[in-house]
N, C-alpha and C positions, 0 to 999 in steps of 0.2 A: 504493499500498499504505499509507505515512504516513497518507494522508487515512482510510482504513479504520479505522485504530487510531485516530485523533484520534475520530472518530464513535463506534465503540464504547467509547471512555473516556468519551465525553460522555453517551451512553445510559445506561450504568452509573452516571454522576454525577446525571443527573437522576432517573433511580430512586430512588436514594439520598435524595435531595432529597424527592422527592414520599412516599416511604414514612417520611420521619421528620415529614411533615405528618401523615400517618395516625397514626403512635404518639403525637405529642403531642396529637392529638385525643382518642386513646383513653387517654390519661393524664388526660384533663380530662373524662371522662365520656361521649364520643361514639365510639360504636363502628361508625359509618357504615361506613368505610373497610375495617374487620376483615368487617363482614357481606356486603361487595362483594367479598371476597376480594383487595383491594389492597394489604394489608399483605405483599407478598412481593416480593424482588428479582428475579424473573421478569421481565425487560424486555417480554415479548409482552404482559403484562397493563399496560403502562403507554404503550408508544410511542403518540406521535402523530405522524401521517404528515409533519403541516407541520412543527411544532416540533423533531420528533427527528432528520428527514432533510432534508426539503425547505431549510428554513431554515439550516442547517449547510451545506449544501452550497452554498447562493448565497452564503452569507458567505466561506466558501474561496475559490469562484472570483471574489469581488469584491475579493480581498485584504485584507480589513478588520482582519486582525491576529490576532483570538482568535475562535475559533469558540464559538458560544452557543447554546442552544435549550432547549426544556422537553418536559414529558413530560405525558400526560394528566392534569389536577389529580387528586388523591385526593377523594373525596366527603367533604365535612364539613358536619355539619349544627350551624351556631353554636347554637340552642336547645337543643341537649343539654350545650353547654360552660359548666364553673363559671368562675365570675368574670366573667361578662358580657362587654363588648367587650374584656377584657384577655386572656380566653381566645383570642378570635381573633387579638389581636397575638401570645400565644405561640406558637399554631400557625403564624402566618405566619412568624414568626421562625425556629421550628424548621427550616424547609427551609434557608433561607441559612446557619443555623449548622453545618448538617452538612456541607454543603461546606467550610466554613471548618476544621473539625475534621479533614476529609480532607487538607486541603492543608496543615495543620499536621504531621499525622502523616506524612504523605510528603516535606514539606520537610524537616522535623528529621532524617528518615532520611538524605537526602541531604547536609544539613549535617554530619552527625556520622559518616556511614558512608563517603561518597563519598571523604573524603581517604585514606583508609586503602587505596583501590585495589582492596577488594573487590569493588565493582561494574563489572560490564561498562559499555562506552559505549553500547551500546544499552540496556542496564537504567537507566543513569541519563538517557538520553533519554526512555526510556518513564516512569519516575516523576518526570521534570520536567514531561512532559506531563500528567501526573495534575493534579500541584501547578496549574500554570497554567490548566487549563479549570475545577477546582474554584474557583481566587480569581476566575475571571471569571464563573463562575456565580453566586457569591455576591454580587458587585458588582452584576450584571447584575439579579437577583432582588432586589436592595434599592433600585431606583430606584422613586421615586412614581410610576409609570406603569400604569393600569391596564393588564392585569389581574395585573401583576408583584406578588411579596408586598411591594414596598415601599409601594403604594397602599393594600394593607390594613393595614399598620402605621399609616401615616399617617391613615387614617380612624380608627383606634384610639386615638389622642392627639390629635386634633382636637377643640376644643370642639364642643359639639352642634350649632349652627347650621351652622357651616363642614363638621362631618362630614355634614350632610344634604345639602349642595351638592354636596361631593365625592363623596357617593354617587349621587346623580342624574348627575353625570359619568359614573360609573364604570358606570351601568346602561343608557347608551347604547352600542348594539354598534357603531354606525358612527364615532362620535366615538372610542370606545375602540380601534378596529381604526386610525383615522387617527393616533392618539395612539403606537401600538405601532409602526405602520411608521415614523414620523418618528423615533421614538427609536432603533429596531433600525440603521435603515441612515443614520442624520445623527448625531444627538447621540452615538452608541455610540463613534464613532470619536474623540471628544474625551476620553472616559473611559479608554479602551484605556491609555494610558500610567501609569496608576495601578497596570496588572497587574505590568508587570516591577517597579515601585518594591516593591510588596509580597512578590513572588517574593524579590527580594534581602533584603529584610529577615528573611525566614524561613529562607532558604536559603543566604545569605550569597555566592551566586552568582548571575551574571549571566544574563538570559534570552534 
């Protein structure tokens, strides 16, 4: 049952993440996501079988520490965006930023409401899971590994020649898959200790 709750929280968190990309794009002039009906919190419109179900389950079974995943990316046409490559950077930042905002909101709720004893133990556990999963998603997606948001942010701030080289790597599906696999199942384990640290900074409690 606990695993199902975690997956449900994960799915809604990645949905918020993707919708934030779509709204950022809309504000910058691209309504592609809106036209395709993706500016909705209905998870059915966003669930990716691999990223929303299979990968989280595998990570749980492997006891990697924190559950992460992704939804179907919302469609964005960079040619419609204002501010050139910086428009793409803003759209890419919007997803992880939404997860940070969710984590801050519920984390501060724990920090200031939990000591009052108003919340039940079950509620505290549920809210803590929301905070930890959203922190994990923000950290995960900021990594500069294609196709994560961090790779698009890095591409936007690199000098022209380095950016072209990086984009060629990103457009190689086989190499992208290998890099993503290495990151998810190996490097990610070394980054997860940052999540309890950030959790403690926000909530004032241990994870």
